[in-house]
N, C-alpha and C positions, 0 to 999 in steps of 0.2 A: 565732508570732513577733509581738512587739509593734512594729510599723512606726512608731508615733508616737514612740517613744522611739529608733528606730534600733537595736533590740537583736534579735538572732535568738534562737531557743530556748534556746541556751546560757548567755544572759545577757550575753555578750561584745558590746561595741559593734561595729557593722558600719561600719567606716570608709567604704566605698564609698557606702553609703546617707547617711551623715551628710554626707559632702563633696558628694554631688549634690544634697541638699536645701539645703544651705547655699549653694552656688552659685546654685542656681535663685532662692532667696529673694533674694540680692544683687541679681541681674539684675532680677528682678521689681520690686524696690524702686526699682532705678535707672530702669526702663522708665517708671515713673509720672511722672518728672521729664523725660523726653525730649521734644524738640520735633522733629518730622518732617513731611515732606509727606504728602499724602494716599496716594500710592502706596506709600510705605515703611510708614504704619499698615495698609494693605490686607494686608501680608505678616505682620502679627503674629498675627491670629486663628488661622489654621492651626497655628502653632507653639505657641500657648496650648492648643490642642486636644490636641497631641502631649504637652505637658508635664502636663496634667491627666490624660490616660490613663495615663501613666508613673506618677504619683502614686497613682492609683486602683488599679493593678495591681502596686505596689510593685516597679517595675522601675528600679533606680537608674541603670542604664547607658543605658536609653532616656531617662530624665530628663536625665541629662548630655548626651545627644546633642542633644536638644531645646533645652537650654540654650545650648548652643554655636551653634545656629542663631539664637537671639535675640541673643546677643552679636554675631554677624556683621552683623545688620541695624541695630545701634545707630548713631545719628547719628555721622559721623566727625568733622564740624567744628561749632564753635559759631558762626561768623560766617555770615550770610545774604549771599549776593551779589546785587548789583543785578540784577534780572530773574529771579531764581531763583523757583521755585514757593514759595509761602508755607509756613511751617513752622507747625505747631500742636502743642498738649500732646495727650495721648491723647484720641481720640473717646470719649464717655461709655460705649459698649459695650465697648471695650477697656479702659478705665479700671477699669469694674466687674469684668471678668474678671481683670485683674491684681491688684485689691484681693482678689478672692476667692482667687486663687492665693496671695498673701502670706499670707492668713489660713490656707489649708490647709496652708502650710508652717510655721505656727507663729510668723509674723512680728508685728510691731506692728499695733496697729489703725490703719486708713488714715489718721485725722486726727493720728496721732502724728508723721508725717513729712511737713512741708510745705515747698514750695519756698520760697526766700528772699522772694520777691516776694509770697507769700501770707501772710507773718507779720504784715504790718501795722505799718509803722513801724520806726524804728532801735532797736537795743537801747541802753538807757541814756538814752534821750530822756526829757525831763522830760515829765510828763503835761500835756495841754492844759488849757486853761481850762474 
């Protein structure tokens, strides 16, 4: 079985595998842009471990289950309330694991998807002097 192409031995696409990998890639890319408090980020590494194990063992249902867990801890609101715990982007160790997960799922290189604040300047703005 060629699991990188999502094809079983008979050459037919394995829809479950393709869908599980696409969903995992989508949420991993989104997670790179999340801003959460430390307690929320602490919940991410065990889920990434599950996702990595599911990919390594070629278990699409396990990957789908772990992906749902990651979706469920996604930040629910973008507005930070006064007095709320500060939110931050992914800690470096989590960011590195997310980047590795994206790469292992065949996603774009980490530098190709930047948050708008990281793009540096407005689009269409005239260059400076």
